[in-house]
N, C-alpha and C positions, 0 to 999 in steps of 0.2 A: 371666137366663135361666141355665142351667147348662149347661155342657158336659163330657160324662163319657167320660172313654177306658178303652180297653183291654177292653170288654164281648165276650164270648166267646172270649177269648184263655187258653191254661192258664197256669198260672206253676208254683205249687207245689202239687202234686196232693192232698198230704193232711199230717197232723203226722208219719206214720210216715218220709215222704220229706223232709220238712222236715230232720228230727233226720238222717238219712243223709246230705244235702246241707253240714250244717253240721260232721258229724264228719268228714267226710273234706275239708274246708277247700274246699267247691266253692261254697258263698255265705258271708257273713257276718253273725253273728246283731246288728249292729247295723242292716243293712238293713232298713229297713220292708216293702220290697215281696218279701223274702226271708221275712219274718218273718209278713203277713199277706195278701198278693196269692194270688188263687186263684179258679179258675172258678166261676162264681155259679151259683144253684141257684134251685130255686121259691121256697124260704124267703125267700132274699135278695131275689128282686123282691117277694113280697107286703107285705113288712116294709117296704120302700122306696115302694111303691105307696101302703099305708095311710097314711104321712104324708104324700105329696104331694097325697091326695086330701083332707086336711083343710082345705085352701089353697084360696082362689079371688080372683081380682082383680074389680074392677068390671064387668068384661064377661062375669063367669063361667068365665072360664080357670084350669086348676089350675095350680100349676107343673109344667113339662113338662122332662124332661132328653132334652137332644142325648146320644143312646148313639153315643159312636162304636164302630162294631163290627169286629173282627178276624172276617175269615169261615172261616178254616180252621185247623187245627192238625196239626201231622205225624201221619201215619199209621204210628206207631211199627213195627209188626208187619208191615207191607208193607215197608216201608225194610230192616227186618231181614231179612226171607225174602229181597229181592234185593241180599244180600252190601253193602247201603249204596250200591249203584252208581247208584238213581235215587230222586227226590226223590219221595213219596208223601203226600197230606195228605187230612184227611176232615172235613167243614164243620163248625160249630160247633154245629149241631142234632143231629150224630149224638156228637160230646162231649158234650153235654147229656146223651143216652140211657146214653153209656158209663159215666157217672159216678155214684158211689152216692148214690141220691136225688134223680137227674137226670131222672127219666120226665117230670115235667109241665113240667119249665121252659120249655121252648118253649111251651107252653101259656100259662102265666103272661105271657109275655114278648105273645105276641099280644093277650094281654088288655088289657096295659097300652097298649100301641099304639094300641088300640081306644078305649080311655079317653083318649087325647091325653094321659095321664101319663109317656110316654115316646117318643120320636122318634130311629129309627136313622139313622145317617149311617156313610160309609165310611171305616174306619181304613187298613184294608189287607186284603190277601188274608192274608198272616201278619204277626206281630209279632216276626220273626226274619228276618236275614241269611241267607237260605237257600241260596245260592253257598258262602258261607264255612263256614257249619255242616256243610254236606254233605262239603268237602272235610276237614275236620279229623276226621270220623267214617270217611274212605274211610283217612287215616292214622293211624287205630287211636288217635286221641288219647285218652290214658286219662281225663282228665277228663271231657270229652264222651261218652265212651262209657260211662261210671259212669253220668251225669245219664242218658242214654238209656235203659239198663235200667231206672232210674226214672221213665222216661216223663216227662223233663225237657229243656229246654234252658235254659232260663235262671239261667244259674251265672256267674260271675267271668269275667271275661276280659281281664285286668289286663296292660298291656303296649306298647312302642312300636308295636308294628307292629298295635295296636287305638287308633280313634279314641275309642273307649268303656269302658267297664268290664263291657261285654257285647256279646251278638251282637243286641241288641235293634233297631238301627236298621235298618229294612228298607230304607230307599232310599238306604243308605251305598253306595258304589261306589269301584273304584279302574281298571277295566279294562271293556272292553267287553261282555266275557262276562257282567259282573254287571249291567251297565245292560239290557244285551236281554232279561236274566232278570225285572228290575224292571219295565220297560216290557211284557211279558207278563203278569204279575201282576197290572198294574193295569187293563189291558184285560180280562181273563179274570174279575177279581175285580171289577169294575163292574157286568160281565153277569149275574155271580153273586148279587150283591145284588138286583137288580132282581128276578132269577128268584125270592128268598128273602121279598121283602118286597112287593113289588107296584109298586113306584115309583123311580125313578131316584134316584141320592144328589148333592144339589143343592152339598154342602160335603164337606170331607173334611180329614182332618188328619195329617200324617206322623207315624209313630212316632216318637219322639225328636226331633222338631221338625226330623228332617234332612230336607232334598231341595233339588232344585235346578231350573233350569229346564227339563230334558229332563224331568224328575217332573212339571211343571206343564202341559207340551205333552201328555204321556201323559193326564193328568186332562182336560185340554180336548177332547182327542179323545171322552174318555168323559162329555161334558157333564157335568163337574164345573165350577161357576161360582166358588166361593168356598173359600177356604182358612182353616180355623180354625188358632190357634199363639198362641204367646207372642210377645213384642215382641221376640223373636231367633229369626232364620233360620240354623240351621246349614246351610252349603252345603259339599258333599263337594268336596275337590281331591286331587288324586292325590297319595296317598302323605304327604300334610302334615297339619297341622290343618284344622280345619272353619274356612273363612271366615265372619264371623259377620256379617251384616246385621239392620238395624234394621226392624221394621214397624210401621204403626200403622192403625187403625180407619177400614176405607174406601179405603183404598190401593189400587192396582190395578196389573196387572203388563201386560207386553204381549201376552198372552194374555186381556186385557179381563176379567180372574179379579179378583174382590176378596176382601182381607186381613179377616178380622175377628179382634182379638187382646184375648185375654183380659187383663181389667184387675182382677179380685179373683180370693181363692182360697180354697178350702174344703177341704185337706188334714188333716184331724184324726190319720189313720193314720201320716201321714209325719213328723209333727213332735208330738209330745203335750205340748209347753211350752209352746205359744202358745194363745193365747185365740183360736179360731178362728172363733166367732162375731161378736164386738167387732171383730176385726181386718176381718172380711168387710164387718161394717155400714159400718166407715170407709171401706173401697176404695170401696164402693157409693155412699157420700155424696160421695166427689170424683167419679167419674164422673158423678153427676146434675148435681153442681153446674156441671161443665165440659160439660154437656151431652150426655153420652155414653151410652151403653146400656150397662147393667152384664152382664158375662160372667164370668160366674164359674167357672173351671177346679177340676174336680173329678174324681179318678181312683175308678175301679170299686173299689180296694182301701178305699176306706173304708167300702160297702156290703156288702161278703162275710164270712159268717161261717163257714166250712168250716173253717178253720183256729184261730178265736176269736170266737165269737158274743157276748160281753161287750164287744169291743171296737166290733164291728158295732153293736150296739144301743146302746152308749153315744154312737157316731160320729150316729146317727140321732137320738137326744136333744138332738143339739147342732142339727142340722138341723132339727128342730121347733121350735127355740128361735130361731134363725135367719128360719126363714120366718114366725114369728109377729110377731117384730121387726120385718119388712120390710114386712107389709103394714099394721102400726100406724103406723108412721114414715110409710111414702109410700102411706097407701089408693089415690091414684090410679094406682101403679106398674101396669106392664101384663107378665103373663108370658106368654113367648113360645119357641119354637125358634131354633135358627139357623137353617136355612132360611128360616123366615120372615123374619128379622131383615134378611138377605142381599137381601130383595125392597125394604126399605124402603129401601135404598142404590143401588137401581137411578134410573138418570133417567128419568125420563116420557117 
């Protein structure tokens, strides 16, 4: 099973902006997400679906990507016209249409859903700590204003005042104002998800693996019954480092929500020094030997080509190799998605 994050979210708009950010020291050339991550296109969906459609399990199921969606991006024009006093956003569908060559992206996504090659789930309303970002813009922060002018927010933010290297941790908070915004964004985002896709999201994954009990309660109110994630949860604490908490597959919390933990990785764009096909095969083998499902984490960055089509196509070749090896070594393996796997962990 593949779980893939960041679909729908903007990152680096185009090559020109990428160069501008590098030139002004706003991002690092060594950071893979600043090099390759960008909004997906119709072509990206088509090339990914072409790979997935080549393979089936014994039940006739194709590999299906659980695609965790960010539903909204900042509406830069409206924010600027209001002199940065109020946050405005636009749906990822509108962002698709506004990006070059994106007119048919939504149509390709819907086709992939119908073919059961991709299953959307809720990643968040934004992949951005909105309250902190808006305050920086209101303070006329030079770095964030320059990025804003380039329709971008994903720049480096390194310092003792920030627990991460950027403002991408949506559910990080230090005070009630930030928490209130987070709760409202979850409530509205889950409603929006159902309006867009026609079904509610049974699972979710917190951006940057940062969340706490308050987020879990807000998700439970919106009928999210399962959390995707890594084996480590980053829990916000007021103005000090994150508390780290270990999670395991099948674990439950006080809200009766289930945790599903990724135990395999396929991230060739993040580190090109690793043999990702064999590394992933080794992890799958370990999971199966312990009687666990294989949950493969892979970000959207690996399958988008606006900034580097050769990189995308190379990754798709590796994905093809990986899937071929899986069906050859484990012919009885079943392809599924996260929401379906969650059901298997529920008591009769």
